[in-house]
C-alpha positions, 0 to 999 in steps of 0.5 A, spaced: 345 543 870 347 545 877 342 549 881 345 555 885 342 560 890 343 567 890 350 566 894 353 561 888 352 555 892 348 549 890 341 549 893 335 545 896 336 538 895 344 537 896 347 539 903 353 537 907 353 534 914 360 535 917 364 530 912 358 527 909 354 529 903 346 529 904 341 529 898 334 528 897 333 522 892 333 524 885 337 530 886 342 532 881 349 533 883 353 538 880 358 536 874 364 536 878 368 530 880 365 527 887 372 525 889 377 531 887 372 537 886 375 538 879 370 539 873 367 532 871 365 535 864 359 531 863 362 524 865 357 521 870 358 514 874 352 510 876 352 508 883 347 503 886 348 504 893 345 499 898 344 500 906 341 496 912 341 498 919 348 496 922 345 492 928 343 487 922 350 485 923 349 482 929 346 476 926 352 474 923 354 472 930 348 467 929 349 465 922 352 468 916 347 465 911 341 468 915 345 474 915 345 475 908 338 473 907 335 478 912 340 483 909 337 482 902 330 483 905 331 489 909 336 493 905 334 500 902 337 501 895 338 508 892 341 509 885 345 516 884 349 519 878 355 523 880 360 526 876 367 523 876 374 525 873 377 521 868 383 520 873 378 517 878 375 513 873 382 510 871 384 509 878 378 505 879 379 501 873 386 499 875 383 497 882 379 492 879 384 490 874 389 489 881 383 485 884 382 480 878 389 479 877 391 477 885 384 473 885 386 469 879 393 468 881 390 465 888 386 461 883 392 458 880 396 457 886 390 454 889 389 449 884 397 448 883 397 446 890 392 441 889 396 438 883 402 437 887 401 430 890 408 428 891 410 435 894 406 435 900 410 440 904 409 445 898 402 443 897 400 445 904 404 452 903 401 454 897 393 452 899 392 457 904 397 462 900 392 461 894 386 462 898 389 468 901 390 471 895 383 469 892 380 473 898 385 478 898 383 480 891 376 480 892 376 484 898 382 489 896 379 490 889 372 491 891 375 496 897 379 500 892 374 500 886 369 503 891 368 511 889 363 513 895 360 509 901 353 509 903 352 512 910 345 511 911 339 511 906 332 513 908 325 514 904 327 521 902 334 522 904 341 519 902 347 520 906 354 519 902 361 518 905 368 519 901 366 526 898 372 531 897 372 536 902 372 541 897 366 539 894 362 539 900 365 546 902 360 548 896 354 545 899 350 549 905 350 545 912 344 540 913 339 542 918 333 537 917 328 541 921 328 546 915 328 541 909 322 538 910 
């Protein structure tokens, strides 16, 4: 159930900071689609969000495996349930199917190229195309299927990007000096 203040705006645990949604951990978001601001009619999406300080990305310059290990240990996690419309869920499903389809096509091309021992020129062409499709399916499908992005996670607050402007317009402006 939405918690509204006297002016009809959602209060006390959810705010906006420009185009970013700021919320306390455990706050209940309104029953509205976070992407379209249409009524969600009780449909909730569970998002498991991870975040680490952006400076950690510099470790990639040293070694990717070391970065992955450090990122896993220092990341912060938040679980957020937000309303979504059927339209947004369908778009997400299509993006996942697209990603899988492109990835599987890449795998087929890659292994087809490996079996073309007698046609070396074709194999040399298909190997990188197959690899590109596998990678493109993984990255493109993941990016297109993502509903919101985490901007920052702290012990008490979560910042989320990718929220509809109309949804954010319902929220009071965040002033961290008055929320503690």
